[in-house]
C-alpha positions, 0 to 999 in steps of 0.5 A: 904217514902211510905207516901210521896205523889206526892203533898208532892214532888211538895210542897217541890220543890216549897218551895225550889225554892221559897226560892232560888228565895227569897234569890236571890232577896234579894242578888240582891237588896243588890247588886243594893243598893251598886251599886247605892251608888258607882255611887253616890260616884263617881259622888260626887264633893268631893271624900271620903278619902277611895275613894282616897286611893283606887284610889291610890292603883289601879293606883299604881297597873296599873303602876306596871303592865305597868312597867312589860310589858315594 
């Protein structure tokens, strides 16, 4: 450990932070791509089968929650 200088420590920190930053940038771009696709799907005049099935599940869950609170 005596041979590990201050410059090595700085390089390690910068490399670690650079790696974390790149990973977060990739995750953010994946998130935005999925978000854009979801918005485009929701604005489409004809909804997909999966969208309709998910909407039915959400509405059923909300109806069940509303029935429990009454």
